[in-house]
N, C-alpha and C positions, 0 to 999 in steps of 0.2 A: 504494500500500500504506500502511496506517495505521502510524504509528510509535508505539511504546509507550515510556513513560519511567517508571521507578520511582525511588524514593529511593536505592536501592543498585545498580541495574543499568539499563542501556539496551540492550535486545535489538537485534540487528542481523541482517541476512541473512548466511548462511554464505558463506564465501569458500574458494577452493582451499587456502589456508594452514591452514584448520581441519580438513582431511581427516584427518590423523593422530589428532587428539583425538576427532573424531566416530567414527572407526573403533574407537578404544579404548573409547568408551562403548558402542557396539553390541556389543562383545565381552563385556561383563559379562553375567552370567546374568540379572540383573534386567531388562536391556533386551532381550537376545536373545530372550526368550520372546514379546515383542510386536512386534519389528521384523525384517523379512526380512534375510537375509544368507547369503552362500555362503562358500566357503573363503577368498575374498579380500575381506575387508570394506573395505579401502582402495579397491579398484576399485568396489565396490558404492556406497560413499559418493560417489566421484567421478562415477559414472553418475547418481546421484540429484541431485547439484548441477548437472549439465549439463542436467537435464530441467526446463524452465521450469514445468511443471505440478506439480512437487513442492516448489516454494518457497512 
């Protein structure tokens, strides 16, 4: 995988510790209209992180 580096940020692959923050982002109306999600966004994010095809 190609690594990107910016002057202010270095993106990285999501990790299990990121699940709460990612679920909170998905819960916002601005993101929810574009990203799938059921009643348990934490479980949805964990499922996506476990799927190697979604990285």
